[in-house]
N, C-alpha and C positions, 0 to 999 in steps of 0.2 A: 522560519526553521521548519523543514519538512519532517513528517513522521515516517520512520522506516520500520519494517517488520524484521525481526531477528529470531534465530533459533540457537539455543544454547547447544554447543557441541558436546557437552557432557551429559545433560539430562534430557535434551530434545525439547525443552520448554520453549514455546513461541511467545514472544512479547514485542511490544511496540516501544519505540524510543524517539524522542526529538533529537535530531542530529544536525549540526552545522553543515552547510553545503560543501565547505572546504575540507571536511573530514573524509579521509579515504581509508583509514585503518580502524577496524571495529573490534580488535582483539582486547581492548581495555574496557568494553562494556560489561557491566556486572549483571549476571542473570538474577532476576528477582526471586527465582524459585530456589536455586541451589548456591548462589553466590560465586559461581565460577566466572572467571574473567576471560571467556573465550566464546564469542558468538559469531555466527555467519549471517550476513544480510540475505534476506529472502527476496525473490522477485515476485511482486504482486501484479495482478491484472491491471490495477490502476497505474502502476509505474511503467508498464510495458509500452513500447512505442510501436507504431505500425498497425495497431489493432483497428479494424473497421467492421462495420456491419455489411457483409456482402450478400445477405439474404434478401435485400430489398425491403426490409421491414421499415414501416413508417408508423409513427404514433397515430392513433385514431383521431379524426377531426372532432372538434367540439360541436355539440348539437346547436349552439347558439349562433353559429356562423361567423363569429368574429374572433374565435379562439379565446374568448373570455375577456378580451380587451375592448374598451369602448373609446 
């Protein structure tokens, strides 16, 4: 069950919730701050697709030469 981030449409409180993958309607989620049953699913960087590191950044090499594995 993945964790999604939501924002309450009434008070703008942002919260996380475990949600079944088959669920598509999030209007029945209850805001833990104000109790309103109306939330919008937020898009997070983690759940975005197509993201890549185009700057050519590479992690620094280990000084031991084997990457820490023997």
